[in-house]
C-alpha positions, 0 to 999 in steps of 0.5 A: 466705120468702126475699127474691128481689129485691136488698136495696139497691134494695129499702132505696132505695125504702123510703126513699122510701116513708117520706119521702112517708109523713112528709110525708103523701104515700102512695107507691102500689106501691114495686117491684123487679126480679126476675132482670132483669123487673118483677113487674107487666106494667104497669111496662114502659109506666110506665117511660115515664111519668115520676113526679115526674121520678124515672125517665127515659124507656125510650129515655134509659136503657133499661128494664133500667137501672132497678132500682126505681120508685115510683108516687104523686101528685108532691109538687111538679113542675117544672110548678108553677113555671110558675104566676105571679101572675095564676093566683093570686088576690090574697091567697092568692099569699103562702100559695101561695108558702110552700107550694110552698117547703115541697113544694119541700124535701119533694121533695128530701129525698125524692129524696135519701132513696131513695139515702141510704137504699141507701148506708146499707145498702150502708155507702157515703158518701151524697153520692157514691152519690147522684152515681154510682148514682142518676142518676135522682133526681139528675136529678130535683133538678136539674129541680126546682132549675132550674125554681124559678129560685133564686139560686145561694146559695139553691140551695146552702143549700137542697140543704146543708140538704135532704141534711142532713134526708134523712140525719138521717131515714134513719139516725134509729132510727125511720126506719131501723127504718121503711125496714128492715122496708119494704125487707124486704117489698119483697124478698119480694113484690116490691111492697107497697101502701100500707096496708102502708107505712102500718102499717110506718111507724106502727109504727116511729113509733109514730103514724099518718102526718102529715096533708099539709100539718101540717108547714107551720106549723113548717116546715123542722125541724131535724136534731135533731128528725128524729133524735128522730123528731118529728112535727107535730100533726095539724092538716091535712087527711089525704091521700087 
């Protein structure tokens, strides 16, 4: 069947889908526009509901400016950084803080993976593309980093590492294969369900989706591991 959606936008949403799949966070129905309108009526209402800070409101950007969206549970949100010591019992605080740090970087990789996949498809420089063509993703990155209240040197280091891991993910043999087949599916149908994402990514990697939290014990992975398609052992409870 002939694709009906702009392929670069499909690659963008496929990049987000892969990153979330790799970290154990299923992504529901990546969607792209068809002739200026989304396939599903609920998308217009969803446009005003910011999921993970990724999309701006209708009033801020205009509905027509949104080329795609992706529904799914947040990896982390700015409100998660409002939790204080008083909210977490004793010994659990350190484990919570470590888990939150992991999820922050996973979210940053996710937010970069979409624009980077799109840039890779278009043959553009990833960072420049992120800055000039992925405003909502870029704003979501800034919102998370501001909420995390990091020192400037920590923020810079985290961004450099996250960008390198996102680039390694979308350009790796397994990652690029998963993105390509997912983008092709989105291009034809306008949206794909999570079972299709699971199947396409698993076929590319030769393994099922990692359980949520299974990366925690060895985080962060190296760029070389991501390029080689490394996946952790299934030691955590699978995500719903």
